[in-house]
ZAMARGU-4260 file (C-alpha; in steps of 0.2 Angstrom, whole numbers, plus 5000, padded with zeros to 4 digits):
<rodrens>
0) 4640/5247/4897 | 4625/5237/4898 | 4622/5220/4906 | 4612/5207/4897 | 4596/5206/4909
5) 4579/5208/4902 | 4571/5195/4893 | 4559/5198/4877 | 4551/5187/4864 | 4562/5183/4850
10) 4555/5186/4831 | 4564/5182/4815 | 4568/5193/4801 | 4574/5193/4783 | 4588/5205/4776
15) 4588/5210/4756 | 4603/5204/4746 | 4612/5220/4743 | 4627/5211/4734 | 4636/5219/4720
20) 4652/5219/4711 | 4665/5232/4709 | 4663/5245/4696 | 4666/5263/4692 | 4655/5279/4694
25) 4658/5298/4692 | 4654/5309/4705 | 4652/5329/4702 | 4643/5343/4709 | 4629/5350/4701
30) 4625/5369/4699 | 4617/5369/4717 | 4631/5361/4725 | 4624/5344/4727 | 4633/5328/4724
35) 4628/5318/4708 | 4633/5301/4703 | 4632/5294/4686 | 4639/5278/4677 | 4645/5289/4662
40) 4656/5303/4661 | 4645/5318/4664 | 4653/5328/4649 | 4654/5347/4654 | 4654/5346/4674
45) 4670/5351/4682 | 4679/5343/4696 | 4673/5326/4691 | 4679/5311/4702 | 4681/5293/4696
50) 4675/5282/4711 | 4677/5263/4712 | 4661/5255/4720 | 4664/5240/4729 | 4649/5233/4740
55) 4660/5226/4752 | 4661/5241/4765 | 4651/5252/4755 | 4634/5245/4763 | 4633/5250/4782
60) 4626/5237/4793 | 4625/5232/4811 | 4639/5222/4818 | 4640/5211/4833 | 4654/5204/4840
65) 4662/5195/4856 | 4676/5206/4864 | 4684/5202/4882 | 4679/5211/4897 | 4687/5212/4915
70) 4670/5207/4922 | 4669/5192/4910 | 4664/5194/4892 | 4654/5206/4882 | 4646/5210/4865
75) 4650/5225/4855 | 4636/5232/4844 | 4642/5244/4831 | 4627/5252/4821 | 4635/5258/4804
80) 4618/5264/4799 | 4613/5282/4797 | 4597/5277/4806 | 4592/5269/4823 | 4590/5249/4822
85) 4582/5236/4833 | 4591/5222/4837 | 4588/5204/4846 | 4602/5194/4852 | 4599/5175/4856
90) 4612/5164/4866 | 4610/5148/4859 | 4624/5139/4870 | 4629/5146/4886 | 4642/5140/4899
95) 4646/5148/4916 | 4634/5163/4910 | 4624/5172/4925 | 4606/5165/4926 | 4602/5184/4926
100) 4605/5184/4908 | 4591/5178/4898 | 4592/5168/4882 | 4585/5182/4872 | 4587/5200/4873
105) 4583/5216/4862 | 4590/5235/4861 | 4587/5249/4850 | 4604/5256/4845 | 4604/5273/4839
110) 4611/5279/4822 | 4631/5277/4820 | 4632/5272/4838 | 4640/5258/4848 | 4635/5249/4863
115) 4644/5237/4875 | 4634/5223/4882 | 4641/5213/4898 | 4638/5195/4900 | 4642/5191/4917
120) 4649/5174/4924 | 4638/5162/4935 | 4655/5159/4944 | 4668/5173/4944 | 4683/5160/4945
125) 4677/5151/4929 | 4678/5158/4911 | 4661/5162/4903 | 4658/5153/4886 | 4643/5155/4874
130) 4637/5157/4857 | 4625/5169/4849 | 4614/5174/4833 | 4606/5191/4831 | 4594/5198/4820
135) 4589/5216/4817 | 4577/5228/4809 | 4580/5246/4803 | 4571/5260/4812 | 4565/5264/4831
140) 4549/5255/4834 | 4543/5271/4843 | 4543/5281/4827 | 4525/5289/4822 | 4521/5293/4803
145) 4520/5312/4803 | 4518/5316/4783 | 4520/5332/4776 | 4505/5343/4777 | 4504/5344/4758
150) 4507/5327/4755 | 4521/5316/4747 | 4530/5323/4731 | 4526/5312/4716 | 4543/5304/4713
155) 4547/5308/4697 | 4551/5325/4686 | 4539/5340/4687 | 4526/5341/4674 | 4528/5321/4670
160) 4512/5310/4672 | 4512/5290/4674 | 4499/5277/4679 | 4498/5269/4694 | 4497/5250/4690
165) 4494/5245/4709 | 4487/5255/4723 | 4484/5252/4741 | 4478/5234/4746 | 4485/5228/4729
170) 4480/5210/4726 | 4494/5206/4713 | 4510/5206/4723 | 4506/5217/4738 | 4499/5206/4750
175) 4512/5206/4764 | 4512/5221/4777 | 4527/5229/4769 | 4517/5232/4753 | 4499/5234/4759
180) 4501/5252/4756 | 4514/5252/4743 | 4511/5259/4726 | 4518/5253/4708 | 4520/5267/4695
185) 4523/5260/4677 | 4537/5270/4669 | 4550/5266/4655 | 4567/5261/4661 | 4578/5276/4663
190) 4564/5288/4669 | 4572/5299/4683 | 4566/5295/4700 | 4565/5309/4712 | 4564/5310/4731
195) 4547/5312/4736 | 4551/5318/4754 | 4567/5325/4761 | 4579/5314/4772 | 4595/5304/4774
200) 4600/5289/4763 | 4602/5274/4774 | 4602/5259/4761 | 4606/5257/4743 | 4608/5242/4731
205) 4613/5246/4713 | 4622/5232/4705 | 4608/5221/4700 | 4603/5220/4682 | 4588/5208/4679
210) 4570/5205/4686 | 4558/5190/4685 | 4543/5183/4693 | 4550/5171/4706 | 4548/5182/4722
215) 4560/5170/4731 | 4574/5171/4718 | 4571/5188/4710 | 4565/5198/4726 | 4582/5201/4733
220) 4589/5207/4716 | 4580/5224/4715 | 4591/5240/4716 | 4584/5251/4729 | 4586/5267/4738
225) 4579/5268/4756 | 4579/5287/4764 | 4575/5290/4782 | 4563/5304/4786 | 4563/5316/4800
230) 4549/5307/4808 | 4558/5290/4809 | 4548/5282/4794 | 4558/5277/4778 | 4554/5279/4758
235) 4558/5264/4748 | 4561/5266/4730 | 4563/5249/4721 | 4567/5241/4705 | 4579/5254/4700
240) 4590/5253/4684 | 4607/5245/4687 | 4621/5258/4691 | 4608/5272/4691 | 4608/5277/4710
245) 4615/5294/4712 | 4615/5295/4731 | 4625/5286/4745 | 4622/5281/4762 | 4622/5296/4774
250) 4619/5309/4761 | 4605/5321/4764 | 4593/5323/4751 | 4579/5336/4749 | 4562/5333/4742
255) 4563/5334/4722 | 4580/5328/4721 | 4584/5317/4707 | 4591/5301/4715 | 4590/5287/4702
260) 4583/5279/4686 | 4567/5268/4686 | 4572/5250/4679 | 4566/5233/4679 | 4576/5224/4693
265) 4570/5211/4706 | 4552/5203/4707 | 4543/5212/4692 | 4533/5208/4677 | 4538/5225/4669
270) 4547/5241/4670 | 4539/5251/4685 | 4543/5260/4701 | 4539/5253/4717 | 4536/5267/4732
275) 4531/5263/4749 | 4533/5273/4766 | 4538/5261/4780 | 4540/5260/4799 | 4546/5247/4812
280) 4532/5240/4820 | 4535/5225/4831 | 4552/5221/4824 | 4546/5220/4807 | 4546/5235/4794
285) 4527/5238/4787 | 4519/5251/4776 | 4509/5265/4781 | 4495/5274/4770 | 4501/5291/4763
290) 4495/5304/4750 | 4502/5312/4736 | 4502/5331/4733 | 4488/5337/4721 | 4483/5352/4711
295) 4478/5368/4722 | 4485/5361/4737 | 4475/5346/4737 | 4480/5328/4740 | 4476/5311/4734
300) 4477/5294/4738 | 4485/5283/4724 | 4473/5272/4716 | 4475/5259/4703 | 4472/5266/4686
305) 4475/5283/4691 | 4485/5295/4680 | 4498/5303/4694 | 4506/5320/4689 | 4520/5328/4698
310) 4517/5347/4701 | 4532/5351/4710
</rodrens>
């Protein structure tokens, strides 16, 4: 158990809307023994399971709730995510709360962990009363990007080639820190998307069906897969086709594994895959530079207009 003591700055954050209606998909193991998901009956595959998908309860998150404690009151933090999260809690109203308790506090909660935060009273003979709000960001702020020596695998099928329509520092739609080192790769809807690096799936959205050019309205409607790497960074695959995501939170994926189909959902002017490597920096997810694997062990930084080929 911890006691709320240390004051810190309070920052705001925004969370993507990952809502979705319940529907069905089919789960089966491929010849290599890996689970695959599809929205259509897989035909010849054996041991097929029909899974009802409901976003309520499917998407893991951080939960914070007040609980009673013999020493006063407490907050219970439950991290359902398969990655650490940095959380800030602000007490917006307080009555009989110890002066040692700051108005704003923060912690890093490990993956799939619980934390119990004591809120002691100023007067032990009177009850503690307070209201609170909180925000959190995925990832440990101490994580440092350590890319694969050979670079990231191009995120599509071996032997395929597609054009980079927006590279690093793209001025069209990549002006924010989370997009500064993101790339857009033009590809038809339904093109297979493959993991660029091994990791564990921490977040998905799969039920959105449309795209548009209003960032406020359409931005949260992108279907995504977010994968945590061993160095604590994340890969984001966005604008995926509806109901095409083949992986689930907590699933380990290998580099080159088929994870979804490309689409045209969210804030977009046409079918493409948005790919970025991100880390938590200062209570915000920011993109970091990376290179793709090239021929003969070479690497290449993605440039606008470049034809990118997957060689693995």
